[in-house]
C-alpha angles and dihedrals in degrees: 000000000000089000091052092051091050090052091048091053090053094052112113119225115271111258117252106259121236112266114264129185093275098050093043090050091049091050090053091052092050091048089050090052090058092047094046092046090058091045091051091053088060102037104026086220132125093215122209103263102230089170086066103036103024129248117329115278095194136017122312116231134171125222122200113234125195136234092012130176087352132011108276093027128104131209139170135243118206118217134193102220094214091055095045126099125193112213122205103188123208099327088166133145087247090064106032108015137081117276091012128126097276092045091051090049087060101247128142109269089198089073097049094041093051094091094056098091096043090049091048089053092050093046091051090053095046094046091053097092102302127131095225110128120233122212126183124195130204126194115212146120139243115269092254090049090231089142095049116093117235094239093051091054092045094051091049092051092050096049090043093053093243098331113096143134110341095018129108114232121219107286090002128153095234145308112335117255093353120137115250096026120120092238091053094058129089116273117262095245092062101029115147119258125213111293095033123107130239120201120193118204135179098211144037093273128055107200094074098026105049148020092268094113091054092049093049092048094048091048092050093237120174103162130050129199108199132205137149142076143351106016096197097042125028096010094049093043094053093044091052091047092049092049091052088053093054101259120143104237130198120179120208102220099201089045093065138058144178138211089249121044093211090055089049092054092046092049091053092048092050091059091053095051119108092017092303105333093200104002144318140288128230136146138246094257094055092044097050091043090056092049093048091048091054099042103030102027094247 
């Protein structure tokens, strides 16, 4: 061991390698971080980085976000409409409708149905001649439950007093959280229209459980606007995944809900920590106002 330490002390520093494409590109990014940091201090805006993605393909619009970078502050995130996707996560009967999974588990449907009207308002605005993409997700399992982990099924059966994933509750619409059942589908008020995308997933997340990453990549998406249920589970999971994959994420707080209001509040606060640890928080009014300003001039 002493001999090894002596040899390590005698090792000379590795020479600095010649710059290749990768290292030069990384140096440019780090230099841009310094420049954009100084710019943010003056403008309070996370500007759309055209140096990184290319010139805007749609219309640029800025959305006010709250408690950024510190609680009590406000800032702005700039979007390119053509590179923006609006996510409506798991707004299914199973999660916000009577006789669905959440209802059977005994939770307050008023909490998980609260986002319906704000999401409707946003969808109406987006669908009114904008180029913002809309993506809906649905959580559910194959009819034979071959993609449902044993412990997930067991936990659901215990909390549901014998009725869990794959079972039909008394007076229910179908088997809980099973693809193809009426209760598994998206509620009528928010149902996708032609031209919108539907992503089916077997778990809480979507980046390792569905084709969402491929769709986002093929559409050239850089920025995500996130709504749906539940805030502390599927919504948070997908937002965290997206952030780790380099997407700019903004959650619409009145467009999301949880089975427990305390969990909802905590989930919102977690996003705001550290200046927006994996994104930002805004609301439906600020978001639709920004869209209307860009597309309708006010």
